C-alpha positions in Angstrom: 202.7 17.0 334.2 203.8 16.5 337.8 202.1 16.8 341.1 202.0 20.5 342.2 201.3 20.2 345.9 203.5 17.2 346.5 206.4 18.4 344.4 206.6 21.9 345.8 205.8 21.2 349.5 206.9 17.6 350.2 209.0 16.1 347.3 211.5 18.9 347.5 212.7 17.5 350.9 213.2 13.9 349.7 216.3 12.4 351.2 217.1 15.4 353.4 218.2 14.6 356.9 217.1 18.0 358.1 214.8 18.2 361.2 211.1 18.5 360.4 209.0 17.3 363.4 210.4 17.8 366.9 208.3 15.8 369.3 207.7 16.5 373.0 209.4 13.3 374.0 212.6 14.6 372.5 212.4 12.5 369.3 213.1 14.2 366.0 211.7 13.1 362.6 213.7 14.4 359.7 212.1 15.3 356.4 213.4 12.0 355.0 211.9 10.1 357.9 208.5 11.8 357.4 208.5 11.2 353.7 209.4 7.6 354.2 206.2 7.2 356.3 204.1 9.2 353.7 205.3 7.0 350.8 204.5 3.8 352.7 201.0 5.2 353.5 200.5 6.2 349.8 201.3 2.6 348.9 198.8 1.4 351.5 196.1 3.7 350.3 196.4 2.7 346.7 196.7 -0.9 347.8 193.2 -0.5 349.3 192.0 0.3 345.8 191.9 4.1 346.1 192.6 6.1 342.9 193.4 9.8 342.2 190.3 11.9 343.0 188.9 9.5 345.6 188.1 11.0 349.0 189.6 9.8 352.3 187.7 11.0 355.4 190.1 11.2 358.4 189.0 11.7 362.0 192.1 10.9 364.1 194.0 12.5 366.9 197.1 14.6 366.0 200.3 12.7 365.5 203.2 12.6 363.0 201.4 9.6 361.3 198.2 11.6 361.0 200.1 14.4 359.3 201.7 11.8 357.0 198.3 10.7 355.8 197.9 14.2 354.4 201.2 14.0 352.6 200.3 10.5 351.3 197.0 11.7 349.9 198.8 14.6 348.1 201.4 12.1 346.7 198.7 9.7 345.5 196.4 12.4 344.1 193.7 11.4 346.7 191.4 14.2 348.1 192.1 14.7 351.8 189.0 15.2 354.0 190.1 16.0 357.7 187.3 15.9 360.3 187.1 17.5 363.7 187.9 15.0 366.4 185.0 16.3 368.5 182.3 15.4 365.9 179.8 12.8 367.1 178.9 9.7 365.1 175.7 11.3 363.9 177.6 14.3 362.6 180.2 12.2 360.9 177.6 10.2 359.0 176.7 13.2 356.9 180.3 14.0 355.9 181.0 10.4 354.9 177.8 10.0 352.9 178.0 13.4 351.2 181.6 13.2 350.2 181.1 9.6 349.0 184.4 8.8 350.8 186.1 5.6 349.6 187.9 5.2 352.9 187.3 6.3 356.5 190.3 6.5 358.8 189.5 6.7 362.5 190.7 5.9 366.0 190.4 2.3 367.0 187.7 3.2 369.6 185.5 4.6 366.8 185.8 1.7 364.4 182.6 -0.1 365.4 180.6 3.1 365.4 181.7 4.1 361.9 181.8 0.7 360.3 178.1 0.5 359.4 178.1 4.1 358.1 181.1 3.4 355.9 179.7 0.1 354.7 176.5 1.8 353.6 178.6 3.9 351.3 180.8 0.9 350.2 183.7 2.6 352.0 186.4 0.8 353.8 187.5 1.6 357.4 191.0 1.6 358.7 192.3 2.8 362.1 195.1 5.1 363.2 195.6 5.9 366.9 197.4 8.8 368.5 200.5 6.7 369.2 200.8 5.7 365.6 199.4 2.2 365.9 196.4 0.9 364.1 195.5 -1.1 361.0 196.4 1.6 358.5 200.0 1.8 359.9 200.3 -2.0 360.0 199.5 -2.0 356.3 201.9 0.9 355.6 204.8 -0.7 357.5 204.7 -3.6 355.0 205.0 -1.3 352.0 208.0 0.1 350.2 209.2 3.6 351.3 208.9 4.9 347.7 205.9 6.0 345.6 205.8 7.7 342.2 203.6 10.8 342.7 200.4 10.7 340.8 200.1 13.3 338.0 197.8 16.1 339.0 196.7 19.4 337.4 196.9 22.6 339.5 193.1 22.8 339.3 192.6 19.2 340.6 191.2 18.8 344.1 193.6 18.4 346.9 191.3 18.7 349.9 187.6 18.8 350.8 186.9 20.8 354.0 183.3 21.0 355.3 181.9 24.3 356.5 178.3 25.1 357.5 175.7 27.6 357.0 173.2 29.0 359.4 170.5 26.8 357.7 170.8 23.7 355.7 173.5 21.0 355.7 177.2 21.5 355.8 179.0 22.4 352.6 182.2 20.8 351.3 184.7 23.5 350.2 186.7 22.2 347.3 190.4 23.3 347.6 192.7 22.7 344.7 196.5 22.1 344.5 196.8 25.7 343.2 194.7 27.1 346.1 196.8 25.5 348.8 200.2 26.2 347.1 199.5 29.9 346.4 198.6 30.6 350.0 201.6 28.7 351.4 204.1 30.4 349.2 202.6 33.8 349.7 202.6 33.5 353.5 206.1 32.2 353.6 207.3 35.4 352.0 204.9 37.7 353.9 205.9 36.3 357.3 209.6 35.8 356.4 209.8 32.1 357.1 213.1 30.4 356.3 214.8 27.0 356.8 216.1 28.4 360.2 212.6 28.7 361.6 211.1 26.4 364.3 207.3 26.8 364.6 205.7 25.9 367.9 202.7 23.9 366.6 200.0 23.2 369.1 197.0 23.6 366.7 194.8 20.8 365.5 195.5 19.5 362.0 191.8 18.9 361.0 191.5 22.7 360.6 192.7 25.1 357.9 194.8 27.0 360.5 197.0 24.1 361.7 197.1 22.2 358.5 197.1 24.5 355.5 198.6 27.6 357.1 201.0 26.4 359.8 202.2 23.1 358.2 202.2 24.2 354.6 204.2 27.4 355.4 206.8 25.4 357.3 207.0 22.8 354.4 207.4 25.7 351.9 210.2 27.3 353.9 212.0 24.1 354.8 211.8 24.8 358.6 210.9 22.6 361.5 207.9 22.3 363.8 207.7 21.5 367.5 204.8 19.2 367.0 202.5 19.1 370.1 199.4 16.9 370.3 197.5 19.9 371.8 197.9 23.2 373.6 199.4 22.3 376.9 200.6 25.4 378.8 203.5 23.6 380.6 204.7 22.2 377.3 204.5 25.5 375.5 206.4 27.3 378.3 209.0 24.5 378.4 209.6 24.4 374.7 209.3 28.1 373.6 213.0 28.8 374.1 213.6 26.3 371.3 211.2 28.0 368.9 211.3 31.1 366.6 207.6 31.4 365.8 204.1 30.4 367.0 200.7 30.3 365.4 197.7 30.2 367.6 194.2 31.2 368.4 193.4 34.0 370.9 192.9 31.4 373.6 196.6 30.5 373.4 197.7 34.0 374.1 195.2 34.7 376.9 196.4 31.5 378.7 200.0 32.4 378.3 199.3 35.9 379.8 197.6 34.2 382.7 200.8 32.5 383.7 203.6 34.4 385.5 206.2 32.0 384.0 205.5 33.6 380.6 208.1 36.4 380.7 209.9 38.7 378.3 213.0 36.6 378.8 211.2 33.4 377.9 210.1 34.9 374.6 213.3 36.7 373.8 214.4 34.3 371.0 210.9 34.3 369.3 210.7 36.1 366.0 206.9 36.1 365.4 203.6 35.4 367.2 200.6 35.0 364.8 196.9 34.9 365.8 193.8 33.9 363.8 190.7 31.9 363.6 188.8 34.2 366.0 189.0 37.9 366.9 191.8 39.0 369.1 190.8 41.5 371.7 192.7 44.8 371.6 193.4 44.4 375.3 195.1 41.1 374.7 197.3 42.8 372.0 198.3 45.5 374.5 199.0 43.2 377.4 201.0 40.8 375.3 203.2 43.7 374.0 203.7 45.0 377.5 204.7 41.6 378.8 207.0 40.4 376.0 207.8 43.4 373.7 206.2 41.4 370.8 203.2 42.7 368.9 201.0 39.8 367.8 200.4 39.7 364.0 196.7 39.1 363.4 195.4 37.9 360.0 192.1 36.9 358.5 191.1 33.8 356.6 188.4 31.2 356.2 187.8 27.6 355.1 186.9 28.5 351.5 190.0 30.7 351.0 192.7 30.0 353.5 194.3 33.4 354.3 193.0 36.6 352.7 194.6 39.4 354.7 197.5 39.9 357.1 198.9 42.7 359.3 202.3 43.6 358.0 205.5 41.9 359.1 207.3 45.2 358.7 205.1 48.1 359.7 202.3 48.8 362.2 200.4 45.7 363.3 197.2 47.5 364.2 195.1 46.0 367.0 191.5 45.4 366.1 192.3 45.0 362.4 193.3 42.1 360.2 195.7 44.2 358.1 195.8 44.4 354.3 194.8 42.1 351.5 197.6 39.6 350.7 199.5 40.0 347.4 197.4 38.6 344.5 194.2 38.8 346.7 191.7 41.4 345.7 189.3 42.6 348.5 186.3 44.8 348.3 183.4 45.8 350.5 180.0 45.7 348.9 176.4 46.4 349.7 175.0 43.0 350.8 171.7 43.6 348.9 173.0 44.9 345.6 176.7 43.9 345.4 177.7 47.5 344.7 181.2 48.5 345.9 180.8 50.8 348.9 182.9 53.9 349.5 186.0 53.4 351.7 185.1 53.4 355.4 181.6 52.2 355.0 180.5 48.8 356.4 179.4 46.1 354.1 180.1 42.5 353.2 183.7 41.5 352.4 184.3 39.9 349.0 187.6 38.4 347.9 189.1 37.1 344.7 192.5 35.4 344.1 194.4 32.2 343.5 193.5 31.1 347.1 189.8 31.1 346.6 188.2 27.7 346.5 186.6 26.0 343.4 183.1 25.8 344.9 181.0 23.6 347.1 181.0 19.9 346.6 177.9 18.8 344.6 176.1 22.0 345.6 176.0 24.1 342.4 173.2 26.4 343.8 175.2 27.2 346.9 178.3 27.8 344.8 176.4 30.1 342.5 175.0 32.0 345.4 178.3 32.7 347.1 180.9 32.6 344.3 180.3 35.2 341.6 180.9 34.5 338.0 183.8 37.0 338.0 185.6 34.9 340.7 184.7 37.1 343.8 183.7 35.1 346.8 181.0 36.6 349.1 182.5 35.8 352.5 179.4 36.7 354.6 181.7 38.7 356.9 180.8 42.3 357.5 183.7 44.7 357.5 185.2 48.0 356.4 188.5 49.4 355.2 189.8 52.4 357.1 191.6 55.4 355.6 195.0 53.7 356.0 193.8 50.6 354.2 193.5 48.3 357.2 190.7 45.9 357.1 188.3 45.7 360.1 186.0 42.8 360.6 183.0 44.3 362.4 180.6 41.3 362.5 179.5 38.2 360.6 176.5 37.7 358.4 174.5 34.6 359.1 175.3 34.9 362.9 178.3 32.7 362.7 180.1 32.2 366.1 183.8 31.6 366.2 184.9 30.2 369.6 188.5 29.2 370.2 189.0 29.1 366.5 186.1 26.8 365.7 183.1 27.8 363.7 179.7 27.4 365.4 176.4 27.8 363.5 173.6 28.8 365.8 170.8 27.1 363.8 172.1 23.7 364.5 172.0 24.2 368.2 168.7 26.1 368.1 167.0 23.2 366.4 168.1 20.9 369.2 167.1 23.3 372.0 163.7 23.9 370.5 163.0 20.2 370.7 163.6 20.0 374.5 160.7 19.7 376.9 159.3 23.0 378.1 161.1 25.1 375.4 158.9 27.2 373.1 161.8 28.7 371.1 165.4 29.6 371.4 168.1 31.8 370.0 171.8 31.1 370.2 174.2 34.0 370.1 177.9 34.6 370.4 179.1 36.8 373.3 182.6 38.1 374.1 184.7 35.7 376.2 188.2 36.6 377.5 189.6 33.1 376.7 187.8 31.9 373.6 187.2 35.3 371.8 183.5 34.6 371.9 181.3 31.7 373.2 177.8 30.5 372.5 174.9 31.3 374.8 171.5 29.8 374.5 168.5 32.1 375.1 165.3 30.1 375.8 161.7 31.1 375.9 159.6 28.6 378.0 156.3 27.2 376.9 153.4 28.9 378.7 153.2 27.6 382.3 156.3 25.5 382.0 159.9 25.8 383.3 162.5 23.9 381.3 165.0 21.9 383.3 168.2 23.6 382.1 170.4 20.7 383.4 168.5 18.3 381.2 168.6 20.6 378.3 172.4 20.9 378.5 172.7 17.1 378.8 170.7 16.6 375.6 173.1 19.0 373.8 176.2 17.3 375.1 174.9 13.9 373.9 174.3 15.1 370.3 176.8 17.9 369.5 180.6 18.3 369.7 181.8 19.9 372.8 182.9 23.2 371.2 179.3 23.7 370.2 177.9 23.4 373.7 176.4 26.7 375.0 178.5 28.0 377.9 175.3 29.3 379.6 171.5 29.0 379.1 169.3 32.0 379.9 165.5 32.2 380.2 163.6 35.1 378.8 159.8 35.7 378.6 160.1 36.5 374.9 162.7 37.1 372.2 163.1 40.6 370.8 161.8 40.9 367.3 161.6 43.6 364.6 158.4 44.6 362.8 158.9 41.8 360.4 159.0 39.3 363.2 162.6 38.5 362.8 164.5 37.8 366.0 166.9 40.6 366.8 170.0 38.8 367.7 171.9 42.1 367.8 169.8 43.2 370.7 170.5 39.9 372.5 174.2 40.2 371.9 174.2 43.7 373.3 172.1 42.6 376.4 174.5 39.8 377.2 177.8 41.2 376.0 179.2 41.4 379.6 178.0 38.0 380.7 181.6 36.7 381.0 183.4 39.9 381.6 184.7 38.7 385.0 185.6 35.2 383.9 
């Protein structure tokens, strides 16, 4: 029967002394080195009593060992649940409870905070720090560097990634072995990755982009990664001459363009720059091409599907578009009310179908039925159109989703908190254009009659309860929120009113 994900991404490199992870301190981990760690971790996980299909919730800083936990889960048939390192304890409690995780892996500094949450679910807690130390690695180092991969079916779950809606609780997107494999192998071909490629990897690995796009594509191609703990401009500039490709969010590219050391000569050995997770401004496209001679390749994906579309490797990479549907991915634009396919050029909701599309939402059959049609098409909630040349344009997002620096932000979560603050009658959170982050959240507050909210205190309350990337960059006071005749807040009006708020930043 085999183990599709492990066999085709990881196991094919067993025993190979080829470079895989190039670390900023000059150390190199070969494929064999990495798989040695992964096998020890797989033994450690099963030694803790985990079985195929169990969930492991992982909130740790980026490191080779953290990546090896993903490989170990694939090898042991365990479902990998990566969690944003910015999530607070209160946010984490829901993910641990909802997923019924059997094990929580966290930084040593978080152990005491998460222990009671885990124990309430009969889950164990192990630690893994950014330097590779911690109780999980101590267990792993005492294990054998070999592990027989668990038998898994292509439709078995490989990962559980939580995404949110504008209302209600977060939803766990169930991704199978086949989902992840299909996308990795398609992107390898579409973007021409080979064993000779070295990817500059500065993305987080708790997110689809850094984990299931960047890492899986490199594994599928047999190339290497310069594996950086985070985006550090000095490191990127220093190491770029050793790389052939880079995947990033728009923030990466605006910061590179803001530094005079980033020159055409520095980028001369690069083959490809890819951008995603947030809209890339046409101005950034043009400035980047003027500076380097490279045209950034922009693509479009989401947690539930990984990648859906891409601008072409050969051919025009058109600014302001996300290219064409990938091979084996069907894309249509439909009327959001009726589901009827719209004529080419008209704006509607984007729906996609293909081997990359997730299995559904974890233990949420109603949500799954509402967003995943019986014929396999997934209703993305993104509004878009297809132009006369077939390029897909994303023109907005249903449900008012904000994507800032590659992270999804759902206004309702912030609004509920803002509405609870002293002196606040109601609020609306919108995304406005930002030159560095693509867009950023802004909170619009209406004061209670005769009161004036203390904006500093309001922001402090937000910072105490929400991850940093969700913090509104600015709070604005208005006498009233604009509404339509049905009483619904017109966020489109607010977005238009404040669209130039950060123009000079």
